[in-house]
GUMAR-537590 format. One record per residue (C-alpha): x, y, z; residue number from 1. Coordinates in steps of 0.02 Angstrom, whole numbers. Example, Ala and Ser with C-alpha at 12.3 -4.5 7.8 and 13.67 -1.06 7.14 Angstrom:
<atoms>
615 | -225 | 390 | 1
684 | -53 | 357 | 2
</atoms>
This chain:
<atoms>
-4942 | 2990 | -1279 | 1
-5103 | 3070 | -1218 | 2
-5045 | 3048 | -1038 | 3
-4880 | 3130 | -1080 | 4
-4967 | 3278 | -1162 | 5
-5084 | 3299 | -1014 | 6
-4938 | 3296 | -893 | 7
-4844 | 3425 | -994 | 8
-4998 | 3536 | -1005 | 9
-5023 | 3518 | -817 | 10
-4844 | 3569 | -780 | 11
-4863 | 3712 | -904 | 12
-5017 | 3773 | -812 | 13
-4920 | 3772 | -648 | 14
-4782 | 3874 | -730 | 15
-4911 | 3995 | -801 | 16
-4989 | 4022 | -630 | 17
-4820 | 4043 | -545 | 18
-4760 | 4170 | -674 | 19
-4924 | 4267 | -664 | 20
-4912 | 4279 | -475 | 21
-4729 | 4332 | -481 | 22
-4754 | 4464 | -616 | 23
-4913 | 4530 | -533 | 24
-4819 | 4546 | -369 | 25
-4676 | 4642 | -450 | 26
-4797 | 4759 | -536 | 27
-4891 | 4784 | -372 | 28
-4732 | 4834 | -281 | 29
-4659 | 4945 | -417 | 30
-4817 | 5024 | -487 | 31
-4808 | 5185 | -386 | 32
-4951 | 5309 | -404 | 33
-5045 | 5244 | -557 | 34
-5189 | 5364 | -533 | 35
-5068 | 5511 | -531 | 36
-4985 | 5448 | -691 | 37
-5153 | 5433 | -777 | 38
-5233 | 5596 | -719 | 39
-5078 | 5705 | -712 | 40
-5004 | 5818 | -580 | 41
-5154 | 5934 | -576 | 42
-5273 | 5799 | -512 | 43
-5354 | 5830 | -343 | 44
-5347 | 5703 | -200 | 45
-5532 | 5667 | -230 | 46
-5502 | 5629 | -413 | 47
-5355 | 5517 | -370 | 48
-5458 | 5422 | -242 | 49
-5599 | 5401 | -368 | 50
-5480 | 5335 | -501 | 51
-5401 | 5213 | -376 | 52
-5574 | 5147 | -334 | 53
-5619 | 5135 | -519 | 54
-5464 | 5031 | -556 | 55
-5480 | 4927 | -398 | 56
-5313 | 4990 | -332 | 57
-5387 | 5018 | -159 | 58
-5415 | 4832 | -135 | 59
-5293 | 4710 | -51 | 60
-5163 | 4625 | -160 | 61
-5239 | 4450 | -165 | 62
-5413 | 4518 | -199 | 63
-5343 | 4610 | -350 | 64
-5239 | 4462 | -409 | 65
-5377 | 4332 | -397 | 66
-5496 | 4454 | -480 | 67
-5376 | 4470 | -626 | 68
-5346 | 4281 | -627 | 69
-5531 | 4238 | -633 | 70
-5554 | 4359 | -777 | 71
-5403 | 4288 | -870 | 72
-5472 | 4112 | -849 | 73
-5629 | 4171 | -941 | 74
-5525 | 4254 | -1078 | 75
-5548 | 4430 | -1008 | 76
-5377 | 4510 | -983 | 77
-5452 | 4678 | -937 | 78
-5423 | 4846 | -1022 | 79
-5275 | 4963 | -1031 | 80
-5273 | 5087 | -887 | 81
-5214 | 5226 | -1004 | 82
-5306 | 5196 | -1169 | 83
-5456 | 5093 | -1109 | 84
-5424 | 4975 | -1255 | 85
-5464 | 4793 | -1211 | 86
-5300 | 4699 | -1188 | 87
-5364 | 4554 | -1293 | 88
-5393 | 4673 | -1440 | 89
-5221 | 4753 | -1418 | 90
-5139 | 4582 | -1421 | 91
-5243 | 4518 | -1567 | 92
-5192 | 4664 | -1677 | 93
-5006 | 4643 | -1640 | 94
-4977 | 4456 | -1619 | 95
-4991 | 4419 | -1807 | 96
-4849 | 4539 | -1847 | 97
-4731 | 4471 | -1715 | 98
-4770 | 4288 | -1743 | 99
-4759 | 4302 | -1933 | 100
-4587 | 4379 | -1916 | 101
-4525 | 4253 | -1786 | 102
-4591 | 4097 | -1871 | 103
-4531 | 4152 | -2043 | 104
-4358 | 4180 | -1970 | 105
-4361 | 4013 | -1878 | 106
-4414 | 3917 | -2034 | 107
-4272 | 3991 | -2135 | 108
-4149 | 3964 | -1991 | 109
-4198 | 3781 | -1978 | 110
-4172 | 3751 | -2164 | 111
-4014 | 3853 | -2191 | 112
-3930 | 3805 | -2026 | 113
-3962 | 3620 | -2060 | 114
-3887 | 3630 | -2235 | 115
-3735 | 3728 | -2178 | 116
-3708 | 3623 | -2021 | 117
-3718 | 3459 | -2116 | 118
-3600 | 3524 | -2251 | 119
-3473 | 3578 | -2119 | 120
-3483 | 3410 | -2029 | 121
-3465 | 3306 | -2187 | 122
-3345 | 3410 | -2292 | 123
-3239 | 3476 | -2147 | 124
-3086 | 3572 | -2207 | 125
-3114 | 3752 | -2260 | 126
-3304 | 3735 | -2255 | 127
-3295 | 3687 | -2072 | 128
-3177 | 3831 | -2032 | 129
-3290 | 3957 | -2121 | 130
-3441 | 3897 | -2021 | 131
-3349 | 3911 | -1856 | 132
-3283 | 4084 | -1896 | 133
-3457 | 4136 | -1952 | 134
-3531 | 4073 | -1789 | 135
-3408 | 4179 | -1689 | 136
-3442 | 4334 | -1793 | 137
-3631 | 4307 | -1794 | 138
-3640 | 4282 | -1606 | 139
-3535 | 4438 | -1574 | 140
-3643 | 4558 | -1675 | 141
-3810 | 4600 | -1592 | 142
-3966 | 4585 | -1697 | 143
-4010 | 4769 | -1679 | 144
-3840 | 4818 | -1752 | 145
-3873 | 4707 | -1902 | 146
-4046 | 4786 | -1917 | 147
-3974 | 4962 | -1919 | 148
-3846 | 4912 | -2052 | 149
-3983 | 4835 | -2159 | 150
-4090 | 4991 | -2144 | 151
-3946 | 5104 | -2194 | 152
-3888 | 5006 | -2346 | 153
-4043 | 4917 | -2413 | 154
-4178 | 5040 | -2363 | 155
-4103 | 5215 | -2357 | 156
-3957 | 5200 | -2479 | 157
-4029 | 5080 | -2609 | 158
-4214 | 5104 | -2576 | 159
-4253 | 4920 | -2600 | 160
-4361 | 4907 | -2444 | 161
-4456 | 5032 | -2336 | 162
-4353 | 5099 | -2190 | 163
-4506 | 5087 | -2076 | 164
-4654 | 4972 | -2078 | 165
-4801 | 5002 | -2195 | 166
-4907 | 4868 | -2112 | 167
-5080 | 4934 | -2069 | 168
-5257 | 4865 | -2063 | 169
-5317 | 4820 | -2237 | 170
-5148 | 4826 | -2326 | 171
-5102 | 4690 | -2449 | 172
-4978 | 4548 | -2433 | 173
-4844 | 4647 | -2527 | 174
-4836 | 4775 | -2385 | 175
-4812 | 4633 | -2259 | 176
-4674 | 4552 | -2363 | 177
-4579 | 4715 | -2393 | 178
-4596 | 4771 | -2212 | 179
-4544 | 4604 | -2135 | 180
-4401 | 4557 | -2253 | 181
-4265 | 4660 | -2168 | 182
-4318 | 4614 | -1989 | 183
-4321 | 4430 | -2037 | 184
-4146 | 4445 | -2113 | 185
-4083 | 4529 | -1954 | 186
-4150 | 4385 | -1849 | 187
-4092 | 4258 | -1978 | 188
-3908 | 4305 | -1977 | 189
-3889 | 4283 | -1790 | 190
-3991 | 4124 | -1786 | 191
-3910 | 4035 | -1933 | 192
-3732 | 4052 | -1871 | 193
-3769 | 3984 | -1699 | 194
-3887 | 3849 | -1761 | 195
-3766 | 3787 | -1895 | 196
-3628 | 3770 | -1765 | 197
-3737 | 3665 | -1651 | 198
-3801 | 3555 | -1791 | 199
-3623 | 3531 | -1854 | 200
-3569 | 3469 | -1682 | 201
-3718 | 3351 | -1668 | 202
-3688 | 3276 | -1841 | 203
-3501 | 3252 | -1809 | 204
-3542 | 3163 | -1646 | 205
-3661 | 3044 | -1736 | 206
-3538 | 3011 | -1877 | 207
-3413 | 2948 | -1748 | 208
-3536 | 2821 | -1675 | 209
-3514 | 2634 | -1701 | 210
-3682 | 2612 | -1787 | 211
-3624 | 2725 | -1930 | 212
-3473 | 2615 | -1962 | 213
-3586 | 2462 | -1956 | 214
-3704 | 2536 | -2084 | 215
-3561 | 2581 | -2199 | 216
-3487 | 2405 | -2184 | 217
-3653 | 2334 | -2245 | 218
-3636 | 2431 | -2406 | 219
-3770 | 2561 | -2369 | 220
-3739 | 2718 | -2470 | 221
-3665 | 2871 | -2385 | 222
-3817 | 2974 | -2433 | 223
-3936 | 2852 | -2349 | 224
-3826 | 2841 | -2194 | 225
-3822 | 3030 | -2180 | 226
-4002 | 3078 | -2218 | 227
-4095 | 2926 | -2151 | 228
-3996 | 2887 | -1994 | 229
-3871 | 3022 | -1944 | 230
-3986 | 3170 | -1971 | 231
-4129 | 3086 | -1879 | 232
-4017 | 3048 | -1730 | 233
-3948 | 3226 | -1734 | 234
-4120 | 3306 | -1746 | 235
-4160 | 3312 | -1558 | 236
-4006 | 3418 | -1523 | 237
-4049 | 3532 | -1669 | 238
-4231 | 3549 | -1615 | 239
-4178 | 3595 | -1439 | 240
-4063 | 3732 | -1505 | 241
-4196 | 3799 | -1622 | 242
-4327 | 3802 | -1484 | 243
-4208 | 3901 | -1372 | 244
-4175 | 4021 | -1515 | 245
-4361 | 4046 | -1543 | 246
-4389 | 4082 | -1359 | 247
-4243 | 4204 | -1362 | 248
-4315 | 4290 | -1515 | 249
-4475 | 4329 | -1421 | 250
-4371 | 4445 | -1313 | 251
-4255 | 4505 | -1450 | 252
-4394 | 4562 | -1565 | 253
-4430 | 4706 | -1446 | 254
-4280 | 4802 | -1513 | 255
-4298 | 4740 | -1692 | 256
-4480 | 4795 | -1700 | 257
-4434 | 4965 | -1629 | 258
-4297 | 4990 | -1761 | 259
-4415 | 4951 | -1904 | 260
-4569 | 5032 | -1822 | 261
-4667 | 4870 | -1835 | 262
-4838 | 4869 | -1750 | 263
-4796 | 4710 | -1653 | 264
-4785 | 4653 | -1473 | 265
-4618 | 4739 | -1440 | 266
-4675 | 4922 | -1443 | 267
-4832 | 4873 | -1347 | 268
-4729 | 4790 | -1209 | 269
-4607 | 4936 | -1198 | 270
-4743 | 5068 | -1187 | 271
-4845 | 4969 | -1060 | 272
-4694 | 4937 | -950 | 273
-4641 | 5121 | -953 | 274
-4817 | 5173 | -900 | 275
-4841 | 5030 | -774 | 276
-4996 | 4982 | -872 | 277
-5025 | 4823 | -773 | 278
-5164 | 4741 | -876 | 279
-5064 | 4759 | -1038 | 280
-4901 | 4700 | -959 | 281
-4988 | 4546 | -887 | 282
-5067 | 4509 | -1055 | 283
-4899 | 4517 | -1145 | 284
-4815 | 4408 | -1014 | 285
-4953 | 4276 | -1018 | 286
-4948 | 4271 | -1208 | 287
-4759 | 4245 | -1205 | 288
-4767 | 4108 | -1073 | 289
-4903 | 4016 | -1170 | 290
-4796 | 4021 | -1328 | 291
-4646 | 3953 | -1232 | 292
-4751 | 3812 | -1158 | 293
-4823 | 3765 | -1328 | 294
-4652 | 3770 | -1412 | 295
-4576 | 3658 | -1279 | 296
-4720 | 3535 | -1295 | 297
-4702 | 3527 | -1484 | 298
-4514 | 3500 | -1469 | 299
-4540 | 3358 | -1344 | 300
-4667 | 3275 | -1460 | 301
-4550 | 3291 | -1609 | 302
-4405 | 3221 | -1509 | 303
-4512 | 3073 | -1458 | 304
-4561 | 3042 | -1639 | 305
-4382 | 3053 | -1701 | 306
-4298 | 2959 | -1558 | 307
-4374 | 2793 | -1501 | 308
-4277 | 2799 | -1337 | 309
-4358 | 2965 | -1291 | 310
-4528 | 2899 | -1345 | 311
-4507 | 2745 | -1234 | 312
-4456 | 2848 | -1083 | 313
</atoms>
C-alpha cells in the first residue's frame, strides 16, 4: 500500500510539474505588456523598463520559470503584480469558502444520489422512469441558471436567504450557512441527477450477476444482499463518478461564486486571468491540480479497500 501511494504521489508530482510548465508558457506568450497594464498609458519608457526589471520580466523564460518553481517548492508563490498581496494569503482567505461549498455539495450528492439510484435500480417501474427523466432535465439545465432561479425566488421574492454573500472575516457560522445554502443547492441539483443515474446503472449491473442469484438461493435476505454485497461492488463506479463531478465542480464554481458574490476562488481566478496576473493565476492552477491529485488518490485507495481485485492489482 505504501509503495502504491508513493507511486501515485510521484506520478502526481510529474503531472504538477508538466501543468505548471504548460500554464507558465501560455501566460508568457499571452501576457502582453504587463508593465503597461500596471502603470497605465501615461507611464514613460523609463518607468516601464524599471517595472519590468522589478518583476523580472526582462529575464529569459526559463530563468523566470525556474525562479518561480524554486519559490513554489519552498511554499513561496510570489505576490500579485497588481495588488502586491502575497498569493499564499490570497488563496488562504478564499480556499475555505470554495472548499466548504464544494465538499458540502459532494457529501449531499453522495448520500442523495446513492439513495435515489438504489431505489430506481431495485423498485424499477415509475421510480426508475422518474430518475431517468430527472437525469435528462438536470443535465440539460446549467448550474448558473439554477442559481439565478434560486436567487430570484428564494432570496429576492421570499427573502429566505441573502441574495449575495455576507461572508466576511470574523462573521459567525450562521452567515456561512445562509450564504452557502443556495450555491450548494445549485450544485446539488446538477450533481444528484447525474450521480443517481450512474449509481442506478451500476446497481442494476450487479443485480444481474450470478453471485447475486447464488446469495439469494442460500436464503440470504434481500437487504443483506443489497447493502452488504451489491452496494459494495457498485461503489467503485459510484466513487469514480463522484470524483469526476467534484473535479468538474472546481471549474463550475467560478460562475456560481460570481452569481452569489462569494469571496471564493472563482472571482479571484477570473480577475487574475483578465489582468494577466501571472503569480495569482499560477497559484490558482497549482491549488486546483493538487486537489485533483489528492481526490484521485483517495478514490483509488477507497476502491482498493472496497474491491479486493483492485487491491490485489
